[in-house]
C-alpha positions in Angstrom: 0.0 0.0 0.0 1.3 3.4 -1.0 2.4 5.5 2.0 0.4 8.8 2.2 2.4 12.0 1.6 3.0 14.2 4.6 1.4 17.6 3.5 1.8 20.8 5.4 -0.8 23.5 4.7 0.2 27.0 5.9 -2.8 29.4 5.6 -4.3 31.9 8.0 -7.8 31.4 6.7 -8.9 28.5 8.9 -12.1 27.6 7.0 -10.2 27.3 3.7 -7.3 25.3 5.3 -9.8 23.0 7.1 -11.7 22.4 3.9 -8.5 21.4 2.1 -7.4 19.2 5.0 -10.7 17.3 5.2 -10.9 16.7 1.5 -7.3 15.7 0.9 -7.2 13.4 4.0 -10.4 11.6 3.0 -8.8 9.8 0.1 -5.9 8.4 2.2 -3.3 9.8 -0.1 -2.2 12.6 2.2 -1.4 13.0 5.9 -2.3 16.6 6.4 -1.0 19.1 9.0 -2.4 22.6 9.2 -0.5 25.7 10.4 -2.5 29.0 10.7 0.5 31.4 10.5 3.9 31.7 9.0 5.4 31.3 12.5 3.4 28.2 13.1 4.4 26.8 9.7 8.1 27.4 10.6 7.6 25.7 13.9 6.1 22.6 12.2 9.1 22.5 9.8 11.5 22.7 12.7 9.8 19.8 14.4 9.4 17.4 11.5 9.9 16.6 7.9 7.1 17.0 5.2 6.9 15.6 1.7 5.2 18.7 0.3 3.8 22.0 1.4 1.0 24.4 0.4 2.0 27.9 1.3 -0.3 30.9 1.2 1.2 34.3 0.5 -0.8 36.4 3.0 -0.2 35.1 6.5 -0.9 38.0 8.8 2.4 39.1 10.4 4.5 37.1 7.9 4.3 36.5 4.2 4.8 33.2 2.3 7.9 34.7 0.8 9.4 35.2 4.2 8.7 31.6 5.0 10.5 30.6 1.8 13.4 32.8 2.7 13.7 31.1 6.0 13.5 27.6 4.4 16.3 28.7 2.0 18.5 29.8 4.8 17.9 26.5 6.6 18.5 24.6 3.4 15.2 22.8 3.6 14.3 21.2 0.3 10.6 20.5 1.0 8.8 21.2 -2.3 6.4 24.1 -2.0 3.4 25.2 -4.0 2.7 28.9 -3.4 -0.9 30.0 -3.2 -1.4 33.5 -4.8 -4.2 35.8 -5.6 -5.3 37.7 -8.7 -2.8 40.5 -9.5 0.1 39.0 -7.6 2.0 37.5 -10.5 5.2 39.2 -9.2 4.7 37.2 -5.9 4.7 33.9 -7.9 7.9 34.9 -9.8 9.6 35.8 -6.5 8.4 32.5 -4.9 9.9 30.5 -7.8 13.2 32.4 -7.4 13.2 31.4 -3.7 12.8 27.7 -4.5 9.0 27.1 -4.8 8.3 24.4 -7.3 5.0 25.8 -8.5 2.2 28.2 -7.7 -1.6 28.2 -8.0 -4.2 30.9 -8.0 -6.1 30.5 -4.7 -9.5 31.6 -6.2 -9.1 29.1 -9.0 -8.1 26.1 -7.0 -10.2 23.0 -7.7 -10.4 20.3 -5.1 -10.6 17.6 -7.8 -7.4 18.8 -9.4 -5.4 19.6 -6.3 -4.2 16.0 -5.7 -2.9 15.8 -9.2 -1.0 19.1 -8.7 0.4 17.9 -5.4 1.5 14.5 -6.7 3.0 16.1 -9.9 5.1 18.5 -7.9 6.2 15.7 -5.6 7.3 13.6 -8.6 9.3 16.6 -9.9 10.9 16.9 -6.5 11.9 13.2 -6.5 13.3 13.6 -10.1 15.4 16.6 -9.1 16.7 14.8 -6.0 17.7 11.8 -8.2 19.4 14.1 -10.7 21.3 15.8 -7.8 22.4 12.5 -6.5 23.6 11.4 -9.9 25.5 14.7 -10.4 27.0 14.4 -6.9 28.0 10.8 -7.6 29.6 11.9 -10.9 31.4 14.7 -9.2 32.8 12.3 -6.6 33.8 9.9 -9.3 35.6 12.7 -11.2 37.4 13.8 -8.0 38.3 10.1 -7.3 39.7 9.8 -10.9 41.7 13.0 -10.5 43.2 11.9 -7.2 44.1 8.5 -8.7 45.6 10.2 -11.8 47.7 12.5 -9.5 48.8 9.5 -7.5 49.9 7.7 -10.7 51.7 10.8 -12.1 53.5 11.2 -8.7 54.6 7.5 -8.7 55.8 7.7 -12.2 57.8 10.8 -11.6 59.4 9.3 -8.5 60.1 6.1 -10.4 61.7 8.1 -13.2 64.1 9.8 -10.9 64.9 6.7 -8.8 65.5 4.6 -11.9 67.9 7.2 -13.3 69.8 7.2 -10.0 69.9 3.4 -10.0 71.2 3.4 -13.6 74.0 5.7 -12.6 74.8 3.5 -9.5 74.9 0.4 -11.6 77.2 1.9 -14.3 79.5 3.4 -11.8 79.6 0.2 -9.8 80.8 -1.7 -12.9 83.4 0.9 -13.6 84.7 0.9 -10.0 84.9 -2.9 -10.1 87.1 -2.8 -13.2 89.4 -0.2 -11.7 89.6 -2.0 -8.4 90.7 -5.2 -10.1 93.4 -3.3 -12.0 94.8 -1.2 -9.1 94.5 -3.3 -5.9 95.8 -6.6 -4.7 93.4 -9.5 -5.1 92.3 -9.8 -1.4 91.6 -6.1 -1.1 89.9 -6.0 -4.5 87.7 -9.0 -3.6 86.5 -7.3 -0.4 85.7 -4.1 -2.2 84.0 -6.0 -5.1 81.9 -7.8 -2.6 80.7 -4.5 -1.2 80.0 -3.2 -4.7 78.0 -6.4 -5.5 76.0 -5.9 -2.3 75.3 -2.4 -3.4 74.2 -3.6 -6.8 72.0 -6.2 -5.3 70.2 -3.7 -3.1 69.8 -1.4 -6.1 68.1 -4.2 -7.9 65.7 -4.7 -5.0 64.9 -1.0 -5.0 64.3 -1.1 -8.8 61.9 -4.1 -8.2 60.0 -2.1 -5.5 59.7 0.9 -7.7 58.4 -1.3 -10.6 55.8 -2.8 -8.2 54.7 0.6 -7.2 54.3 1.7 -10.8 52.3 -1.5 -11.6 50.1 -0.9 -8.6 49.4 2.7 -9.6 48.5 1.5 -13.1 46.1 -1.1 -11.7 44.4 1.5 -9.5 44.2 4.0 -12.4 42.8 1.7 -15.1 40.4 -0.1 -12.6 40.0 -2.9 -15.1 41.4 -5.7 -13.0 40.0 -8.1 -10.4 40.6 -7.8 -6.7 42.9 -10.8 -7.0 45.2 -8.9 -9.4 45.6 -6.1 -6.8 46.2 -8.6 -4.0 48.9 -10.3 -6.1 50.7 -7.1 -6.9 50.4 -6.0 -3.3 52.0 -9.3 -2.2 54.8 -8.8 -4.7 55.4 -5.2 -3.4 55.5 -6.4 0.2 57.9 -9.3 -0.7 60.3 -6.8 -2.4 60.1 -4.4 0.6 60.8 -7.2 3.0 63.7 -8.3 0.9 65.1 -4.8 0.9 64.8 -4.6 4.7 66.6 -8.0 5.1 69.4 -6.9 2.8 69.7 -3.6 4.6 70.2 -5.3 8.0 72.8 -7.8 6.6 76.5 -7.0 7.5 78.7 -7.3 4.4 81.4 -10.0 4.7 
């Protein structure tokens, strides 16, 4: 069974508001609350949520526009239909600017048509909310993609500099090894070469870690892999990191 819409009627003409309330409640489609002034309407809005609202312009000490202004300040998104009178077209325009969904001439209001108007406005409200949620989701997705792209770019930049530095280390190590063999006695040369080889080994581990980081950033960026792919790459990264830690703690012979 369809849940009745919670309707708030704000009108200082009690006989008019009562008539609307009785008629709309009788069909079971609306759960109606009546407020006889702008202040009372605001109090009702403070105390509970409503699906839709019928708001008169003339409310004694307040106007319907002032109620709309208060709702805008409070960021209340309850869809409002403003009730206007003949010659108050400017009021209707201002009401729409303040967030009202629609307006109706009070003297032309038909009880038989009012449920159609209320349901139509509520459907428009739901549609707008859905569109806002989609736009918000799209915005969050774009932010997420931008953050991932920045992460990937950062990793690639770091990898570029690290790999360049490692390439220099490897080339110089090979050069030092040749010079050591030529200029030093075999025992001393072998000790220094062992140190150089240890350095080259650790450089290789660092290169593997950097490669794993780049692969991981590519996986995150493309997002076209399974969770198992990410787990495997993560394990490889952790293995390389652990290997690097182990080699770092070893004392060269």
